C-alpha angles and dihedrals in degrees: 000000000000110000118215130221106210104116119122134223114269132205088256092053090054092050090049087054094053090049094055088050090231124123117222103235113234094024109135092355128110113249113257116262118257121256134200130305095054111253100027116095105195124071116268107200109193092235090060103036143028108216124217114183106286092357135074124204123210112237107230092225089063088066094060108125096010122125131237094293122071108230114237091243091060097037113119120244127223115188124171084190125344141315111268120213107228128191110230094205093061098032120114131187105213124196113194141152149082093306093068129084096229139008125306118312120205128199124198126219090259090053087059093048091049096051123089107276136207134196133219128181105215143144123251114206134181110238089231095055106136093022094135088059093070084070104035096045107022103028093234122143110228133167130229139061108339101234122169108193102305100095092095138087142169122222142160105248121199123193151102118308107252087230093062091051093046087047089052093047091055102250113186135216087254090069110109102161142027128206112201109193126197125221094229115120122280115282119235120201122179089343095306119116110225096182127228119342112275137156135176119254119196116244090233092059094045090052090054127055100333118127130198090223127207099165135055121194091344098312136087112277112273115237095256092052098053113283125207096025140335140173120267106201104177114220096007129110115273094250086074090055094082110203127214087016112212113164141353126211113215109205139191089199131056115275134212140189135177083259090064104028102044111006129053091032128109109255128181140053111353094022126095117272093257094041131263126295117298110283114254124149120047122233131228119291139172134198140182121228089233136116115257103269098021117210115213132172118247118240092025124108113238129195104217121202132205151146138237132193142166137192090224096065140274123004107236103179138020124186127189130208130197097181102061094271102310090117135015134202125190122254121223114255116219122213128334111327109239112233091221103025129048138279121235120223144178136208128190111224132175112190109210106201140023122262142065120334144164137219124204129193127189131185139201125201133207094271094059093254116140142169118281129218092250131023122234108271121241137159097238094048098238130159099018103184104154128128103273122221105219110204119231130184110209113205 
């Protein structure tokens, strides 16, 4: 079954919107004009983003002075194809499949707004974040979008617990897997049409801390970030955070898609022939809020800023080295580290002489997990979690 989403807004729907006190974004407004690069809607000034085809990476120096939340205008964009412009009035989220008691059940945008909501502050990160560092630091050839560390952002997500929607749709105890699917255009790889982006999500995770989110940082989701609704799956790789959510298959049998059977697995020497298990939880990472490379003056004290995060929980310690890891000193952590977001930190450094230098930061989370010297090799460049050598030119 392939549910369609072509229904229109009725007078009753509009009246319901007035009763909830929430305006449906986009209703009665012309859609925003596209901007370059094709497929991404918001402006991408070069001082804030590095553009990689259909994707846009946040420059870390752009986060300097920002708080815990990443503003929408600075949030990275990961698109397999292009950002669709969806009318909230005609949009429906349809749950269907053998794991339901009856037939398909659909929810309107106003249905979501009228349900009890929850909020979570959490990072979302592309599984390939740090991919270019496999080549730059480990001399390994990998394929995929050449992110450094800017494919991550933290937001306050508001929406309906996925468990509540599954309950209203009549999910039974027979259900073992879910297949959320987006409404972005079909993805074609190597001449093969893989269809719309979709990836199985275990029922156990869905019933835990997953939201069907419709707000980001207190406002309706921007088009590039999933309007009208997306999944928020704390701690897990961004591929699980389905944007522009259109339908969810609720199945009594295991499910697969190219995004679980071929992509988003570790392939290559040291991994099983068909690849390792589907990637889920993200590892520990740290980044300096500095240009790449940074330029700093010798003999001057500099207060360096950075952020660390982990899919396992709170970051409890960050250390910094300016001598390629021979010695380490603790950074100062600011505020309470969020268990699903990141911790901001500072480190005072006075470079003594001119020339090339490197800064390293490594974090440890509450489970004891830290950052290794080398990331686990794999041909698609996923899950880079090693300590990063940030290049500095001292003048």
